[in-house]
Every structure is written in structure tokens, then in C-alpha cells.
N, C-alpha and C positions, 0 to 999 in steps of 0.2 A: 306243719304250720310255722309261719315266721314269727319270731318273737319280736314284739313291739315294747318300746320303753315310753312310759307316759310322759317322761321328761321331754322327750323330743317330738312327740305328737301332739301334745296338748297346748293350747294357747291360753288356758285358764290358770296359770300360775300367778298372774298379777292381778290387775284391775279387772274386776267382773264387769264393770261398764264397758270398758274397751273390748273384752272378749265377747260380751254378748252382742256388741255392735258389729264386730268383725263377722261373727256367725251369722247374724241376721242379713248382712249385705254381702255376703260371700267375699269379704275382703281379707282373704287369707292366701298366702303364697305357699304351695306344696312343692317339695323338692323330693323326688323319689330315685332310689338306686334300683335299676332294672335287675341287677344280678340277685338281690336279696329281697326285693319288694317293700323294704323298709323306706321310711320317708320322714322328713322333718317339715314342721308347719310354722310359719311365721305370720304375725299379724302385718298387714300390708301398710306400713308406714313409709310411703314412697318418697324418696328424694329426687329419683330421676327414672325414666323409663323410655327405652328406644327400641324400635323395630327397624333393622337395617335391611334393605334389599339391594342385592348386588347383582345386576344382570350380567350375563356372560355375553359380552359383544366383541366381535373381531371385525376389523375392517381389512378387506383384501383388495389391494390396488393392482391394476394392470396397466400396461403400456397401450392396451388396445381399446380401453374404454376411459371415458372421462370420469364418470362417477365410480367410486369404490364399491365393491360388493359387500354387503353387510351380511355376516352370518351370526346366528345367535343360538347359544346353548341354554340350558336350564338355569334360571336365577336361583342364587342361594340367599338364605335369609338367617339372621342372627338377632338375638335379643341382648340388651344391655339393661340391668336393673341396679339400682342403688337402694338400699332399705336402711332406714333408722331402726335399731333394735334397742329400745330403752327397757329398763327393768324398775318396777315400782318398789320392789323389796328384794331381800336377799334370796328368797325362794324362786322368784322369777329370774333373777340374775343367775343362779345356778342352772336353771333350765335353759336360758339363753346360751350359756357356755356350752352346755351338753349338746346343744343343737349344733353349734359350730364345730365341735369335735366330731360329731357324727358326719356332717357334711364334708369336712376334710378327709375323713377316712373313705367316704365314697369316691371322691375325686382323686385322692392320693394313691389309689391301688393298694390300700393297707388292709382291705377287708373291714367288715362291720365290727363295731365295738363288742368285745366278748367273743369274737370269732374271727382273730386276725389271719392274713394269709400267712403261709409258710415263709421260710426265708428263701424266696424265689429270686433268682437272677433277673434283672431288669429286661433282658432279652426275651423272658418268657411271656411278657405281656405285649401279645400281638395285636389286640384290638384295644382302642380307647374305651374308657368307662362310659356307658350310656346312662343317662339320667332322663327322667320325665319330669317336667315342671308344668304346673297348673296355677292359673290365677284368673278367676272369673272369666270375663269375656276378652281379656287382654293377651292371655298366654293359653290357647285353647285350640284344638282341632276344629272346633265349631261345626259339630254335626247338626242334624236338623232341629233338635230341641236343646236349649241351653241347659246343662245339667248343674245345678248348685251341688257342692259337696259339702256335707255337714261333718265337723270334726268330732262330734259327740257319739257316732255311731261306731259299730265294730271296725277296728283298724284294717282287717282283711277286706271289708268293703270299701272303705276309703281309698286303700291301696289299689284295688281293682278299678275304682272310678277314677283315680288319677291316671292310670295306665290306659284306660279307655278314651280319655278325653283330653289328656295333656299333650304337650309338645315334647317329642323325643329328640334328644340333641346330645352333644359333647359340651360339657362345661369347660370353656377354654381357659378361664381365669377366675380366680376368687381372691378378693382383697377383704381381709378382715382387719378393722381398725378401731381398737377401743379408744374411747374418749378419755383423755388425761384431764380434760377440764372438769368433767364430772366425777372423776375418781372411781374407786373400787369399794365393793363391800369386803369386809374381811371376815373369814369363816374358819373355824377349826376344821381340819381336814385330816381324817385318820387313813393310814395306808400300811401296806406291807412292803418291805424293801430290804436290800441287802446293805449291811454296813461294814465298812472296812475296820477291822481291829488288829491289834498287834499279833493276834493268832490266825489272822486271815479274814474270811467272810463269815458273817453270821446273819440269820434272817430276824428281823424285828418286826413284830406283829402288833398292830394297834398304836404305833407311835402317831402322834398328831403333830401337825404343822399348821401354818396359816396359808389358806387358799385365798387368792385374790379374785373376785368375780367382778367384771366390769359393770358399773351402773347404766352404761350406754355404749353401743358400738355401732359402726356403720359396716354393712356387708355389701360389696359391690361384686357382681358376677356378670360373665359373658356367656351366653348359651348359643352354640352353633346348631341350627336345626338340621336334623337328618331325615325328618319325614318325607316320604315321597309326596310329590304333588297330588297324587290320586288318592292319598289317604286323608287329605284336608277336606272338610265339609264345605258345602255351598256359600257359606256365610263367613269363611275365614277371610281376613284375620281378627275382625272385631265384632262379629254377630250382628252386622247392620244388613238387614234385609233390603236389598236394592232391586228394584223392579224396573 
């Protein structure tokens, strides 16, 4: 069984009004790591959303014909998302930062928190890390029936629902931008570390320092879709039933 951390799967660390509204309207963006089945959940405060379609078209000209011959391959698709991630209080700020840490580890081939990869040479990573992203009808494989995903049920069921209905892809870029205008919460942070002394190194347990937790940050990411066209439902990409 995969271990799930409430800090990264929950959207209820801040305003209950916002969390209830997001749950009721399916206004939650889920990003899942296919290797571990773990996921992070963000309330969908969208700054920007784009679906980019790139048809593969080639023009082959010949001296024997006037009009060029047009050949066409499979189109490629990518999503661009920009999210506002505000924190109502220090508890939500800690949760929001934990979500970014988890997301960076998914994409950065570092392994999930608490279970890092071994010190492996970069040449050992033959394949890009695959993620699955789900957001209501906007990032969805769009099968026959729209499936709302509720964050309050068993995380194993949420993980399966994301994988069954979300878009699989490679996250090509992540930009994490804390807002300096709104500033940071300051929190006491205990940790275990090595300290240099005149006698060498010693382990210090329970030392405390100040942790800086952003009151607000912006998350921008680009997802390159790798789903086959055959895996997409009849109402992809937006669940609009066109007859």
C-alpha cells in the first residue's frame, strides 16, 4: 500500500468555505506520480490555462506538380497552467510548501519524500518521469460519463480515479514563485543535522530554526500529453457533447 501524507492530499488546511466550494464544484487540480501512485491536490485558483495543439504537417514540393503534396502525422498536445496558491494561515502555508516539495521530487527524479532514490548516475534515468494530471472537464480523458473526484475518500481510491481519468504526460517545466509582496509566515522548525565542531562532526537532535513559509505563491507548469489518441474518450477535450 502506498503511503499518503495528509499535508499533500488535503485541501482543507485553510478556509473551510474555499475547501467546501472546491469539493462541491470539482475545482481541484490533482497531479499524480505514476511510479508511486502518490498525488498532490491544489484548489484551482487559475491565473491562466492553455491547451496547445501542434499538428505535424509537412509540405513536399516537386518540380513535376504545381501544388505541394501535404503529408500529416499525429498531432501533439500540451497543457499550460498557472495557479495561485494562497495560504489563509500558517497551517495551510506549511501544507502548500509540502505540496511543492513533493511535486519537485516527482519531477526532479529524486524519489518521493521519505523514500529517496539511491545516488544513481544521471545516465541511469532512461525514461522521463510520467505524471497524471486531472482537473474537472478541462484536463481529463473524457470517457462516456464525467467522473467527479472527491478528495475526502480513501486516498487509494482517489489515486486510482486520477489514473483512470486524468491526462498522462511529461511535465516539461515547473516554475515556483513565492510572492515577496505578501511575505512569509515564520515558524519554529526542529530538525536533525550534522554540525561542524573543532573535534569534527556531531549530530544535533531537536535543534530549532526559523522556517519561512510563503503566504502566497504562483505555480506554473507545462504538461506534454503522451496519451495515445485511442485512449481519449469521445468527448475529449472538454466534455462537450457535440451531435
